[in-house]
Backbone of each chain as ProteinMPNN parsed JSONL, in Angstrom:
{"seq_chain_A": "XXXXXXXXXXXXXXXXXXXXXXXXXXXXXXXXXXXXXXXXXXXXXXXXXXXXXXXXXXXXXXXXXXXXXXXXXXXXXXXXXXXXXXXXXXXXXXXXXXXXXXXXXXXXXXXXXXXXXXXXXXXXXXXXXXXXXXXXXXXXXXXXXX", "coords_chain_A": {"N_chain_A": [[150.594, 290.627, 114.267], [153.529, 290.96, 112.318], [155.887, 292.831, 110.414], [158.255, 293.54, 107.782], [159.521, 295.916, 105.571], [161.755, 296.855, 102.782], [162.147, 299.058, 100.779], [162.23, 301.13, 97.785], [160.092, 302.667, 97.179], [157.896, 305.47, 98.126], [156.239, 305.677, 101.576], [153.278, 305.821, 103.298], [152.646, 306.81, 106.564], [150.481, 307.091, 107.938], [148.619, 305.29, 106.881], [150.232, 302.961, 107.555], [150.092, 303.116, 110.383], [147.4, 302.763, 110.573], [146.959, 299.874, 109.8], [148.11, 298.627, 111.83], [146.389, 299.627, 113.762], [144.053, 297.823, 113.269], [144.546, 295.726, 114.459], [143.475, 295.451, 116.894], [144.532, 296.431, 119.317], [145.202, 298.554, 122.265], [147.112, 300.305, 122.1], [149.079, 302.298, 120.114], [152.352, 302.801, 118.93], [154.354, 305.017, 117.083], [157.203, 305.762, 115.29], [158.703, 308.211, 112.813], [161.237, 308.679, 110.498], [162.8, 311.444, 109.059], [164.512, 312.827, 105.998], [167.282, 315.088, 106.915], [168.225, 318.519, 106.303], [170.822, 318.898, 106.832], [173.699, 321.028, 107.18], [173.791, 321.986, 104.321], [172.665, 319.408, 103.141], [171.368, 318.086, 100.243], [170.266, 315.88, 99.375], [169.969, 312.343, 100.082], [171.548, 309.205, 99.499], [170.593, 305.974, 100.127], [172.112, 302.787, 100.765], [171.756, 299.208, 100.983], [172.148, 295.849, 102.262], [171.006, 293.464, 100.674], [168.461, 290.985, 101.608], [170.31, 290.183, 104.109], [169.479, 292.644, 105.442], [166.714, 292.41, 105.654], [166.478, 290.261, 107.291], [167.861, 290.957, 109.513], [166.151, 293.129, 110.414], [163.886, 291.883, 110.953], [165.14, 290.189, 112.827], [165.23, 291.853, 115.167], [162.68, 292.788, 115.695], [162.001, 290.181, 116.561], [163.347, 289.943, 118.931], [162.357, 292.512, 120.166], [159.758, 291.317, 120.744], [159.88, 289.315, 122.678], [160.712, 290.994, 124.795], [158.737, 292.878, 125.33], [155.1, 293.157, 125.737], [153.743, 292.564, 122.727], [151.147, 293.302, 120.464], [151.681, 293.534, 117.604], [154.167, 294.552, 114.927], [155.98, 296.992, 112.833], [158.085, 297.661, 110.481], [159.176, 299.881, 108.366], [161.474, 300.678, 105.573], [163.084, 302.887, 103.618], [165.059, 302.753, 100.617], [167.757, 303.808, 98.233], [167.652, 307.102, 96.431], [167.003, 309.952, 98.273], [165.283, 312.857, 98.712], [165.799, 316.17, 100.668], [163.612, 316.194, 103.306], [162.094, 314.184, 102.621], [160.576, 311.299, 103.887], [162.378, 308.609, 105.312], [162.333, 306.19, 107.449], [159.929, 304.003, 108.928], [158.623, 303.257, 112.163], [156.321, 301.279, 113.723], [154.495, 299.909, 116.509], [152.502, 297.958, 118.259], [150.164, 297.565, 120.929], [148.607, 296.468, 124.316], [148.769, 298.377, 126.043], [150.173, 301.595, 126.863], [152.894, 301.626, 127.596], [154.27, 299.2, 126.575], [154.316, 299.472, 123.81], [155.502, 302.037, 123.268], [158.264, 301.621, 124.364], [158.864, 299.655, 123.0], [159.036, 300.621, 120.516], [160.86, 302.651, 120.63], [163.122, 301.147, 121.305], [163.273, 299.533, 118.624], [164.124, 301.311, 116.867], [166.353, 302.593, 117.708], [168.051, 300.362, 117.875], [167.86, 299.548, 115.161], [169.489, 301.35, 114.113], [172.057, 300.649, 114.647], [172.257, 298.075, 114.239], [171.408, 297.243, 111.774], [172.065, 296.521, 108.412], [172.391, 299.157, 106.629], [173.651, 302.065, 104.707], [174.35, 305.556, 104.212], [174.764, 308.158, 102.098], [175.433, 311.267, 101.52], [174.45, 313.973, 99.724], [175.556, 317.111, 98.536], [174.852, 319.684, 96.923], [175.717, 318.227, 94.753], [178.028, 317.202, 95.456], [179.292, 314.286, 96.861], [179.266, 312.445, 99.918], [180.224, 309.828, 102.462], [178.218, 309.111, 105.028], [179.537, 309.181, 108.361], [179.573, 306.69, 111.122], [177.871, 307.422, 114.184], [178.911, 308.101, 117.519], [177.022, 308.447, 119.315], [174.84, 306.986, 118.689], [175.688, 304.596, 119.02], [175.626, 304.474, 121.717], [172.836, 304.997, 122.235], [171.756, 302.561, 121.382], [173.033, 300.796, 122.984], [172.006, 301.412, 125.631], [169.423, 299.627, 125.525], [170.648, 297.112, 126.23], [170.121, 293.839, 127.635]], "CA_chain_A": [[151.068, 291.012, 112.854], [154.645, 291.603, 112.135], [156.467, 292.697, 108.977], [159.348, 294.663, 107.488], [159.524, 296.132, 104.193], [162.708, 297.46, 102.483], [161.665, 299.589, 99.447], [162.404, 302.696, 97.229], [158.866, 303.432, 97.005], [157.563, 306.048, 99.26], [155.266, 304.821, 102.308], [152.148, 306.621, 104.039], [152.699, 306.58, 108.092], [149.116, 307.018, 108.365], [148.48, 303.778, 106.231], [151.116, 301.88, 108.166], [149.543, 303.214, 111.626], [145.911, 302.014, 110.501], [147.168, 298.551, 109.615], [148.578, 298.329, 113.425], [144.991, 299.626, 114.59], [143.323, 296.973, 112.966], [144.719, 294.575, 115.416], [142.243, 295.693, 117.962], [145.188, 296.585, 120.513], [144.808, 299.736, 122.721], [147.976, 301.407, 122.034], [150.143, 302.314, 118.851], [153.567, 303.945, 118.859], [154.967, 305.381, 115.747], [158.387, 306.905, 114.787], [158.851, 308.403, 111.201], [162.431, 309.52, 110.345], [162.804, 312.16, 107.517], [166.044, 313.251, 105.732], [167.341, 316.476, 107.448], [168.733, 319.517, 105.599], [172.172, 319.227, 107.893], [174.947, 321.49, 106.65], [173.541, 321.928, 103.012], [172.349, 318.649, 102.425], [170.257, 318.192, 99.253], [169.435, 314.652, 99.161], [170.944, 311.246, 100.341], [171.168, 307.949, 98.904], [170.57, 304.815, 100.875], [172.362, 301.665, 100.416], [171.574, 298.185, 101.956], [172.701, 294.631, 101.883], [169.628, 292.984, 100.305], [168.46, 289.494, 102.342], [170.764, 290.48, 105.379], [168.882, 293.714, 105.844], [165.326, 292.239, 106.23], [166.545, 289.398, 108.397], [168.389, 291.664, 110.731], [165.032, 293.769, 110.81], [162.965, 290.754, 111.582], [165.467, 289.669, 114.107], [165.084, 293.039, 115.964], [161.173, 292.553, 115.963], [161.621, 289.156, 117.338], [163.805, 290.394, 120.015], [161.229, 293.357, 120.933], [158.557, 290.916, 121.093], [160.487, 288.487, 123.889], [160.787, 292.057, 125.937], [157.674, 293.673, 125.629], [154.14, 292.396, 124.987], [153.289, 293.242, 121.491], [150.213, 292.745, 119.219], [152.121, 293.583, 116.227], [155.245, 295.537, 114.886], [156.027, 297.019, 111.612], [159.116, 298.365, 109.931], [159.432, 300.199, 106.67], [162.619, 301.589, 105.388], [163.395, 303.226, 102.071], [166.459, 302.759, 100.06], [167.818, 304.664, 96.846], [167.752, 308.287, 96.461], [165.895, 310.512, 98.966], [165.472, 314.295, 98.884], [165.626, 316.374, 102.024], [162.185, 316.008, 104.004], [161.493, 312.709, 102.575], [160.558, 309.779, 104.935], [163.253, 307.352, 105.2], [161.821, 305.07, 107.755], [158.84, 304.054, 109.897], [158.548, 301.945, 112.721], [155.327, 301.278, 114.486], [154.433, 298.822, 117.396], [150.892, 297.971, 118.895], [150.331, 296.604, 122.488], [147.527, 296.458, 125.061], [148.97, 299.542, 126.989], [151.312, 302.401, 126.128], [154.27, 301.252, 127.753], [155.166, 298.182, 125.717], [154.347, 300.35, 122.488], [156.495, 303.144, 123.408], [159.433, 301.331, 124.66], [159.415, 298.788, 122.01], [159.219, 301.401, 119.49], [162.228, 303.346, 121.067], [164.089, 300.153, 121.189], [163.402, 299.079, 117.348], [164.531, 302.4, 115.947], [167.709, 302.716, 118.354], [169.039, 299.319, 117.48], [167.97, 299.397, 113.708], [170.667, 302.287, 113.686], [173.298, 300.04, 114.74], [172.253, 296.54, 113.83], [170.846, 296.708, 110.452], [173.291, 297.034, 107.207], [172.043, 300.484, 105.703], [174.727, 303.122, 104.474], [173.988, 306.817, 103.82], [175.547, 308.884, 101.336], [174.877, 312.639, 101.391], [174.707, 314.953, 98.349], [175.591, 318.525, 98.864], [175.298, 320.594, 95.4], [176.58, 317.5, 93.941], [179.378, 316.64, 96.131], [178.922, 313.188, 97.688], [180.224, 311.949, 100.85], [179.519, 308.858, 102.95], [177.877, 309.522, 106.344], [180.411, 308.248, 109.161], [178.841, 306.27, 112.026], [177.841, 308.215, 115.206], [179.093, 307.133, 119.047], [175.753, 308.446, 120.349], [173.753, 306.087, 118.308], [176.027, 303.236, 119.663], [175.116, 304.752, 123.202], [171.51, 304.87, 122.397], [171.661, 301.118, 121.27], [173.611, 300.272, 124.194], [171.002, 301.433, 126.846], [168.89, 298.621, 125.545], [171.195, 295.92, 126.419], [169.44, 293.411, 128.701]], "C_chain_A": [[152.577, 291.588, 113.078], [155.316, 291.673, 110.824], [157.372, 293.777, 108.577], [159.427, 294.522, 105.995], [160.896, 297.104, 103.884], [162.42, 297.855, 101.041], [162.042, 300.678, 99.169], [161.215, 303.299, 97.107], [158.561, 304.354, 98.564], [156.528, 305.31, 100.259], [154.442, 306.168, 103.082], [152.389, 306.224, 105.464], [151.209, 306.272, 108.541], [148.435, 305.622, 108.09], [148.854, 302.994, 107.26], [150.336, 301.752, 109.483], [147.98, 302.395, 111.656], [146.021, 300.645, 110.428], [147.467, 298.11, 111.232], [146.921, 298.317, 114.093], [144.001, 298.318, 114.599], [143.487, 295.466, 113.702], [144.091, 294.552, 116.519], [143.42, 295.856, 119.38], [144.919, 298.073, 121.129], [145.684, 300.76, 122.531], [148.975, 301.045, 120.78], [151.091, 303.215, 119.06], [154.114, 304.103, 117.69], [156.157, 306.093, 115.656], [158.389, 306.967, 113.16], [160.173, 309.267, 111.111], [162.507, 310.262, 108.696], [164.304, 312.679, 107.287], [166.287, 314.816, 106.169], [168.217, 317.341, 106.266], [170.277, 319.84, 106.394], [173.114, 319.83, 106.826], [175.014, 321.536, 105.027], [173.024, 320.807, 102.391], [171.128, 318.626, 101.322], [169.356, 317.052, 99.155], [170.483, 313.343, 99.754], [170.594, 309.928, 99.556], [171.558, 306.822, 99.667], [171.238, 303.363, 100.168], [171.869, 300.671, 101.319], [171.92, 296.999, 101.396], [171.404, 293.583, 101.85], [169.855, 291.54, 100.886], [169.12, 289.788, 103.911], [169.886, 291.666, 105.942], [167.581, 293.298, 106.458], [165.347, 291.209, 107.328], [167.188, 290.155, 109.605], [167.186, 292.543, 111.3], [164.017, 292.724, 111.497], [163.561, 290.272, 112.714], [165.524, 290.886, 115.365], [163.572, 292.91, 116.404], [161.012, 291.234, 117.046], [162.329, 289.12, 118.648], [162.955, 291.33, 121.038], [160.026, 292.311, 121.826], [158.976, 289.714, 122.424], [160.615, 289.572, 124.91], [159.821, 292.639, 126.325], [156.571, 292.56, 125.197], [153.524, 293.211, 124.011], [152.177, 292.535, 120.514], [150.785, 292.552, 117.921], [153.077, 294.644, 116.297], [155.427, 295.592, 113.337], [157.102, 297.96, 111.384], [159.239, 298.396, 108.547], [160.776, 301.078, 106.525], [163.005, 301.64, 103.816], [164.887, 303.147, 101.836], [166.516, 303.502, 98.745], [167.841, 306.195, 97.218], [166.736, 308.967, 97.263], [166.1, 312.044, 99.127], [165.122, 314.802, 100.245], [164.128, 316.451, 102.393], [161.477, 314.926, 103.632], [161.518, 311.667, 103.635], [161.2, 308.928, 104.442], [162.715, 306.104, 106.034], [160.815, 304.982, 108.669], [158.751, 302.77, 110.968], [157.256, 302.226, 113.627], [155.204, 299.871, 115.311], [152.672, 299.12, 118.097], [151.031, 296.845, 120.092], [148.861, 296.98, 123.358], [147.585, 297.924, 125.821], [150.163, 300.356, 126.548], [152.55, 302.152, 126.224], [155.224, 300.451, 127.001], [155.393, 298.937, 124.278], [155.485, 301.181, 122.535], [157.849, 302.711, 123.654], [159.707, 300.548, 123.721], [159.773, 299.522, 120.706], [160.692, 302.25, 119.242], [163.541, 302.289, 120.817], [164.51, 299.874, 119.637], [164.323, 300.165, 116.977], [165.868, 302.592, 116.448], [168.336, 301.698, 117.817], [168.968, 298.918, 116.032], [168.976, 300.431, 113.237], [171.915, 301.783, 113.637], [173.535, 298.718, 114.556], [172.076, 296.195, 112.406], [171.814, 297.574, 109.356], [172.4, 297.852, 106.199], [173.427, 301.341, 105.866], [174.071, 304.268, 103.786], [175.172, 307.359, 103.218], [174.95, 310.295, 101.133], [175.346, 313.392, 100.116], [174.469, 316.54, 98.647], [176.041, 319.208, 97.568], [176.047, 319.839, 94.48], [177.784, 316.636, 94.252], [178.707, 315.624, 96.949], [179.761, 312.869, 98.539], [179.415, 310.936, 101.792], [179.192, 309.411, 104.433], [178.706, 308.359, 107.382], [179.348, 307.934, 110.377], [179.114, 307.058, 113.407], [178.171, 307.283, 116.59], [177.805, 307.42, 119.708], [174.666, 307.469, 119.945], [174.028, 304.635, 118.672], [175.312, 303.408, 121.176], [173.602, 304.678, 123.107], [171.172, 303.265, 122.316], [171.97, 300.589, 122.459], [172.728, 300.35, 125.416], [169.767, 300.311, 126.81], [169.529, 297.227, 125.934], [170.535, 295.118, 127.691], [170.448, 292.939, 130.044]], "O_chain_A": [[152.814, 292.505, 113.865], [155.343, 290.664, 110.119], [157.215, 294.9, 109.055], [159.415, 293.49, 105.325], [161.123, 298.038, 104.653], [162.46, 296.994, 100.162], [162.279, 301.446, 100.102], [161.22, 304.515, 96.917], [158.882, 304.031, 99.707], [155.95, 304.33, 99.788], [154.956, 307.254, 103.35], [152.312, 305.0, 105.57], [150.862, 305.393, 109.331], [147.823, 304.972, 108.938], [148.018, 302.35, 107.894], [149.914, 300.651, 109.837], [147.56, 301.64, 112.533], [145.128, 300.047, 111.028], [146.871, 297.126, 111.671], [146.374, 297.393, 114.694], [143.364, 297.881, 115.558], [142.815, 294.445, 113.564], [144.159, 293.523, 117.192], [143.063, 295.356, 120.447], [144.348, 298.829, 120.343], [145.354, 301.935, 122.69], [149.488, 299.96, 120.506], [150.796, 304.372, 119.359], [154.417, 303.029, 117.17], [156.054, 307.261, 116.031], [158.141, 306.022, 112.41], [160.212, 310.406, 111.576], [162.328, 309.761, 107.587], [165.112, 312.896, 108.189], [165.511, 315.685, 105.772], [168.825, 316.718, 105.395], [170.73, 320.982, 106.469], [173.312, 319.266, 105.75], [176.042, 321.208, 104.435], [172.831, 320.899, 101.179], [170.037, 319.13, 101.588], [168.144, 317.07, 98.942], [171.702, 313.506, 99.808], [169.485, 309.695, 99.075], [172.752, 306.632, 99.896], [170.81, 302.959, 99.086], [171.522, 301.063, 102.433], [172.033, 296.921, 100.172], [170.932, 293.027, 102.842], [170.92, 290.928, 100.806], [168.376, 289.596, 104.873], [169.59, 291.509, 107.126], [167.27, 293.691, 107.582], [164.467, 291.18, 108.188], [166.868, 289.765, 110.728], [167.137, 292.726, 112.516], [163.469, 292.951, 112.576], [162.841, 289.904, 113.642], [165.923, 290.559, 116.483], [163.361, 292.946, 117.616], [160.247, 291.172, 118.01], [161.946, 288.299, 119.481], [162.818, 291.14, 122.247], [159.585, 292.414, 122.971], [158.006, 289.357, 123.092], [160.638, 289.13, 126.059], [159.746, 293.014, 127.495], [156.793, 291.507, 124.599], [152.923, 294.263, 124.229], [152.326, 291.457, 119.939], [150.488, 291.604, 117.193], [153.11, 295.484, 117.197], [155.162, 294.638, 112.605], [157.109, 299.019, 112.012], [159.36, 297.474, 107.74], [161.054, 302.018, 107.27], [163.171, 300.7, 103.038], [165.757, 303.413, 102.666], [165.473, 303.813, 98.17], [168.068, 306.465, 98.397], [165.568, 308.653, 97.035], [167.124, 312.427, 99.694], [164.352, 314.177, 100.974], [163.428, 316.88, 101.476], [160.397, 314.638, 104.147], [162.569, 311.289, 104.152], [160.926, 308.393, 103.367], [162.625, 305.029, 105.441], [160.721, 305.99, 109.369], [158.799, 301.581, 110.652], [157.152, 303.303, 114.214], [155.721, 298.843, 114.874], [151.999, 300.132, 118.294], [151.657, 295.79, 120.192], [148.108, 297.83, 122.883], [146.556, 298.52, 126.141], [151.075, 299.825, 125.913], [153.349, 302.325, 125.304], [156.411, 300.674, 126.766], [156.49, 298.976, 123.722], [156.43, 300.955, 121.779], [158.715, 303.428, 123.152], [160.893, 300.575, 123.39], [160.648, 299.122, 119.937], [161.361, 302.44, 118.226], [164.624, 302.558, 120.295], [165.687, 299.922, 119.278], [165.471, 299.78, 116.755], [166.69, 302.786, 115.553], [169.331, 302.021, 117.167], [169.779, 298.11, 115.58], [169.316, 300.423, 112.054], [172.795, 302.194, 112.881], [174.637, 298.177, 114.644], [172.462, 295.148, 111.886], [172.178, 298.749, 109.383], [171.826, 297.386, 105.215], [174.139, 301.328, 106.87], [173.296, 304.048, 102.856], [176.322, 307.159, 103.609], [173.888, 310.358, 100.513], [176.48, 313.353, 99.638], [173.386, 317.052, 98.931], [177.204, 319.314, 97.177], [176.805, 320.307, 93.632], [178.332, 315.737, 93.615], [177.731, 315.899, 97.645], [180.959, 312.9, 98.255], [178.202, 311.066, 101.952], [180.01, 310.177, 104.942], [178.614, 307.133, 107.311], [178.428, 308.712, 110.628], [180.256, 307.33, 113.778], [177.827, 306.112, 116.748], [177.46, 306.692, 120.638], [173.738, 307.163, 120.693], [173.213, 303.713, 118.7], [174.568, 302.558, 121.666], [173.089, 304.202, 124.12], [170.39, 302.763, 123.123], [171.13, 299.877, 123.009], [172.708, 299.396, 126.193], [169.156, 300.066, 127.85], [168.792, 296.241, 125.917], [170.424, 295.745, 128.744], [169.937, 292.527, 131.085]]}, "seq_chain_B": "XXXXXXXXXXXXXXXXXXXXXXXXXXXXXXXXXXXXXXXXXXXXXXXXXXXXXXXXXXXXXXXXXXXXXXXXXXXXXXXXXXXXX", "coords_chain_B": {"N_chain_B": [[189.479, 277.374, 99.776], [186.442, 278.417, 97.859], [184.723, 281.439, 98.056], [182.209, 283.873, 97.839], [182.752, 287.343, 98.268], [181.516, 290.156, 99.435], [181.45, 293.748, 98.998], [180.22, 296.892, 100.532], [179.004, 300.238, 100.512], [181.501, 302.791, 100.984], [183.403, 301.235, 101.021], [182.959, 299.494, 98.953], [183.284, 301.153, 96.823], [186.146, 301.803, 96.804], [187.377, 299.127, 96.844], [186.41, 298.827, 94.008], [184.576, 297.034, 93.106], [181.511, 295.321, 93.739], [181.371, 292.669, 94.306], [183.292, 289.711, 94.495], [184.712, 286.653, 93.529], [186.709, 284.507, 95.554], [189.425, 282.388, 96.137], [190.165, 281.177, 99.121], [193.161, 280.771, 100.979], [194.382, 278.021, 102.904], [195.323, 278.647, 105.437], [194.423, 280.866, 106.232], [192.109, 281.596, 108.611], [190.309, 283.308, 110.071], [187.954, 285.869, 110.222], [189.578, 288.232, 110.486], [191.869, 287.437, 109.687], [191.429, 287.129, 107.002], [190.565, 289.701, 106.004], [193.007, 290.851, 106.334], [194.591, 289.278, 104.486], [192.962, 289.656, 102.254], [193.656, 292.53, 101.632], [196.125, 292.31, 100.566], [195.718, 292.242, 97.805], [194.996, 294.473, 96.314], [195.675, 297.94, 95.912], [193.305, 299.217, 96.194], [191.912, 297.369, 97.707], [193.413, 297.504, 99.946], [192.935, 299.937, 100.971], [190.408, 299.774, 101.538], [190.035, 297.91, 103.562], [192.06, 298.238, 105.024], [192.119, 299.383, 107.717], [191.183, 298.301, 110.593], [189.58, 299.372, 112.715], [187.461, 300.37, 111.346], [186.198, 298.543, 110.133], [183.408, 296.349, 109.421], [182.001, 293.132, 109.437], [180.147, 290.54, 107.945], [179.268, 287.12, 108.174], [177.871, 284.698, 105.905], [175.574, 286.331, 106.234], [175.401, 286.975, 108.554], [176.309, 289.047, 111.443], [179.908, 289.092, 112.186], [182.741, 288.926, 114.282], [186.015, 289.863, 114.308], [187.26, 287.721, 115.261], [185.886, 285.713, 114.175], [185.645, 282.327, 112.928], [185.987, 280.791, 109.353], [184.983, 278.51, 108.839], [182.663, 276.902, 106.861], [181.665, 278.98, 105.644], [180.094, 280.696, 103.221], [179.161, 283.249, 101.959], [180.826, 286.176, 102.367], [180.937, 289.399, 103.78], [182.148, 292.547, 103.578], [182.005, 295.88, 105.178], [181.565, 299.398, 106.193], [180.933, 300.675, 109.638], [177.559, 300.882, 110.329], [174.896, 303.152, 108.892], [171.953, 303.53, 108.917], [168.646, 304.379, 109.344]], "CA_chain_B": [[187.845, 277.323, 99.644], [185.728, 279.352, 97.433], [183.731, 281.943, 98.747], [181.74, 285.142, 97.491], [183.263, 288.459, 98.9], [180.905, 291.505, 98.963], [181.667, 295.064, 99.616], [179.278, 297.914, 100.626], [179.275, 301.624, 100.889], [182.634, 303.288, 100.412], [184.576, 300.019, 100.601], [182.623, 298.807, 97.488], [183.855, 302.098, 95.794], [187.393, 301.917, 97.199], [188.035, 298.108, 95.932], [186.064, 298.881, 92.851], [183.522, 295.998, 92.738], [180.559, 294.996, 94.722], [181.506, 291.272, 94.394], [184.021, 288.923, 93.76], [184.805, 285.129, 94.22], [187.979, 284.415, 95.968], [190.071, 281.193, 96.843], [190.921, 281.675, 100.216], [194.187, 280.009, 101.259], [193.876, 277.34, 104.067], [195.803, 279.2, 106.553], [193.172, 282.169, 106.437], [190.925, 281.03, 109.327], [189.466, 283.851, 110.642], [187.547, 287.393, 109.586], [190.744, 289.145, 110.562], [193.175, 286.958, 108.743], [190.77, 287.191, 105.769], [190.703, 290.954, 105.925], [194.54, 290.995, 106.206], [195.004, 288.665, 103.061], [192.576, 290.558, 100.993], [194.253, 293.775, 101.618], [197.286, 292.293, 99.841], [195.266, 291.732, 96.421], [195.223, 295.634, 95.382], [195.606, 299.135, 96.678], [191.845, 299.477, 96.691], [191.551, 296.463, 98.664], [194.146, 298.054, 101.116], [192.396, 301.05, 101.244], [188.931, 299.354, 102.206], [190.06, 296.961, 104.521], [193.265, 298.297, 106.149], [191.655, 299.926, 109.212], [190.176, 297.279, 111.327], [188.627, 299.877, 113.374], [186.287, 300.936, 110.727], [185.57, 297.279, 109.627], [182.536, 295.322, 109.927], [181.948, 291.762, 108.682], [179.083, 289.49, 108.162], [179.652, 285.697, 107.375], [176.784, 284.266, 105.411], [174.539, 287.429, 106.343], [175.185, 287.057, 110.18], [177.216, 289.847, 111.667], [180.928, 288.344, 112.552], [183.621, 289.429, 114.839], [187.148, 289.465, 114.017], [188.006, 286.311, 115.517], [184.952, 284.539, 113.743], [186.091, 281.421, 111.917], [185.505, 280.93, 108.358], [184.595, 277.241, 108.187], [181.117, 277.003, 106.413], [181.375, 280.308, 104.913], [179.776, 280.729, 101.521], [179.088, 284.457, 101.406], [181.306, 287.071, 103.319], [180.78, 290.872, 103.346], [182.921, 293.582, 104.519], [181.436, 297.06, 105.297], [181.973, 300.131, 107.087], [179.911, 300.503, 110.492], [175.964, 301.062, 109.524], [174.167, 304.414, 109.541], [170.636, 303.506, 108.321], [167.625, 304.947, 110.258]], "C_chain_B": [[187.632, 278.612, 98.906], [184.716, 280.186, 97.887], [183.428, 283.208, 97.857], [182.162, 286.167, 98.543], [182.191, 289.494, 98.495], [181.213, 292.658, 99.795], [180.531, 295.891, 99.629], [179.93, 299.406, 101.075], [180.772, 301.937, 100.219], [183.669, 302.245, 100.447], [184.14, 299.48, 99.506], [183.208, 299.938, 96.745], [185.407, 301.942, 95.768], [187.793, 300.458, 96.337], [187.507, 298.248, 94.426], [185.155, 297.814, 91.993], [182.571, 295.736, 93.904], [180.513, 293.579, 95.009], [182.495, 290.654, 93.704], [184.254, 287.48, 94.427], [186.418, 285.096, 94.326], [188.297, 282.856, 96.272], [190.835, 281.501, 97.794], [191.884, 280.397, 100.509], [193.95, 279.27, 102.536], [194.526, 277.79, 105.425], [195.269, 280.404, 106.995], [192.313, 281.529, 107.133], [190.096, 281.939, 109.902], [188.991, 285.229, 109.92], [188.852, 288.223, 109.709], [191.741, 288.862, 109.677], [192.697, 287.029, 107.337], [190.965, 288.659, 105.118], [192.394, 291.405, 105.543], [195.048, 290.409, 104.707], [194.263, 289.458, 101.757], [193.08, 291.949, 100.659], [195.668, 293.768, 100.852], [196.966, 292.151, 98.165], [195.378, 293.183, 95.522], [195.388, 296.742, 96.416], [194.327, 299.535, 96.823], [191.412, 298.718, 97.741], [192.237, 296.971, 100.152], [193.624, 298.926, 101.804], [190.988, 301.034, 101.82], [189.116, 298.762, 103.421], [191.292, 296.964, 105.436], [193.423, 298.791, 107.451], [190.576, 299.145, 109.617], [189.254, 298.068, 112.215], [187.242, 300.069, 112.763], [185.575, 299.696, 110.08], [184.688, 296.509, 110.121], [182.511, 294.352, 109.167], [180.55, 290.941, 109.053], [179.339, 288.165, 107.277], [178.097, 285.302, 107.413], [175.565, 284.987, 106.351], [174.082, 287.441, 107.794], [176.358, 287.882, 110.586], [178.372, 288.864, 112.511], [181.886, 289.143, 113.171], [184.769, 289.399, 114.21], [187.901, 288.147, 114.042], [186.931, 285.097, 114.863], [185.671, 283.677, 112.895], [185.137, 281.238, 110.555], [184.892, 279.721, 107.824], [182.903, 277.506, 107.78], [180.668, 278.216, 105.664], [180.835, 280.306, 103.395], [179.531, 282.438, 100.982], [179.802, 285.329, 102.818], [181.25, 288.575, 102.895], [181.459, 291.645, 104.391], [181.993, 295.181, 104.118], [181.716, 298.01, 106.207], [180.762, 300.337, 108.377], [178.478, 301.302, 109.783], [175.696, 302.41, 110.028], [172.771, 304.507, 108.682], [169.703, 304.529, 109.51], [167.083, 306.272, 109.758]], "O_chain_B": [[188.282, 279.64, 99.094], [183.67, 279.595, 98.158], [184.345, 283.611, 97.141], [181.935, 285.871, 99.716], [181.98, 289.69, 97.298], [181.249, 292.634, 101.026], [179.733, 295.68, 98.715], [180.947, 299.651, 101.723], [181.148, 301.441, 99.157], [184.756, 302.432, 99.9], [185.011, 298.853, 98.903], [183.787, 299.496, 95.753], [185.935, 301.958, 94.656], [188.433, 300.56, 95.29], [188.24, 297.739, 93.578], [185.013, 297.712, 90.774], [182.974, 295.985, 95.04], [179.725, 293.177, 95.865], [182.689, 290.882, 92.511], [184.027, 287.22, 95.608], [187.208, 285.514, 93.48], [187.367, 282.142, 96.646], [191.955, 281.99, 97.647], [191.515, 279.236, 100.332], [193.271, 279.89, 103.354], [194.181, 277.224, 106.462], [195.624, 280.935, 108.048], [191.582, 280.777, 106.488], [189.035, 281.473, 110.315], [189.715, 285.652, 109.019], [189.052, 288.975, 108.754], [192.384, 289.68, 109.019], [193.556, 286.99, 106.456], [191.41, 288.832, 103.983], [192.782, 292.141, 104.635], [195.78, 291.043, 103.948], [194.754, 289.769, 100.672], [192.934, 292.447, 99.543], [196.283, 294.789, 100.545], [197.884, 291.972, 97.363], [195.734, 293.185, 94.343], [195.261, 296.521, 97.62], [194.175, 300.348, 97.735], [190.669, 299.165, 98.615], [191.682, 296.841, 101.243], [193.68, 298.936, 103.033], [190.464, 301.97, 102.424], [188.378, 299.073, 104.356], [191.581, 296.13, 106.295], [194.421, 298.728, 108.169], [189.411, 299.19, 109.222], [188.178, 297.549, 112.512], [186.17, 299.984, 113.361], [184.472, 299.826, 109.549], [184.929, 295.917, 111.173], [183.008, 294.542, 108.056], [180.051, 290.78, 110.167], [179.55, 288.121, 106.065], [177.301, 285.428, 108.343], [174.781, 284.34, 107.046], [172.975, 287.738, 108.241], [177.448, 287.52, 110.143], [177.989, 288.028, 113.329], [181.99, 290.244, 112.632], [184.62, 288.709, 113.201], [188.74, 287.649, 113.291], [187.093, 283.884, 115.003], [186.381, 284.228, 112.054], [183.923, 281.44, 110.541], [184.37, 279.672, 106.71], [182.134, 278.233, 108.409], [179.552, 278.404, 105.178], [181.495, 279.746, 102.521], [179.698, 282.788, 99.813], [179.431, 285.186, 103.984], [181.508, 288.906, 101.737], [181.418, 291.518, 105.615], [181.484, 295.465, 103.033], [182.196, 297.539, 107.238], [179.605, 300.128, 108.01], [178.497, 302.141, 108.883], [176.038, 302.853, 111.125], [172.546, 305.427, 107.895], [170.216, 305.262, 110.355], [166.226, 306.873, 110.406]]}, "name": "protein", "num_of_chains": 2, "seq": "XXXXXXXXXXXXXXXXXXXXXXXXXXXXXXXXXXXXXXXXXXXXXXXXXXXXXXXXXXXXXXXXXXXXXXXXXXXXXXXXXXXXXXXXXXXXXXXXXXXXXXXXXXXXXXXXXXXXXXXXXXXXXXXXXXXXXXXXXXXXXXXXXXXXXXXXXXXXXXXXXXXXXXXXXXXXXXXXXXXXXXXXXXXXXXXXXXXXXXXXXXXXXXXXXXXXXXXXXXXXXXXXXXXXXXX"}
């Protein structure tokens, strides 16, 4: 099973993980990203490129499956306005043993940050500003270069 | 060549539209050429596309570098470096 969803609706990481458990593999790894309250951030608004975003996420899963033995992978990414503490992204992987699931999960979130067309705008008490890309995200993605 | 140009994030705000149809002159051959040509259309376009360091592009929804050629392009998007996750 592989699937990606880009949605405004909330998601439940437990429900997403349970779907991966149904595959009968021995190991599940998951990552959930939340909105941080950095420097007085109240909320953020996520914009994306419909069509390309889903294709980019599917391409990342396809690449992960060539590098690790996976029974399944699932990516959920929310868009629209999200308050501090809200879940933004879920990445889950299933494999026979932990190493494949753990490494593939880290690969997917690291590369999602540099390859998938999403943009964040922060809201601090009504003052909005676009988030700048960070070099350390590029570095984290670069460590997965084959 | 008529193509759809899309803008995202602060570049969309700078240009003032999310999408426009443009007729690209024949001498505009690459992504970099297109960014330079679009920059001449308005102050907003110049503000959005003038700094090639901050510019990313997708041709037909595939990431494309500045030297990528435009033959076969139907949809070209310009945006800043991505910040999802």
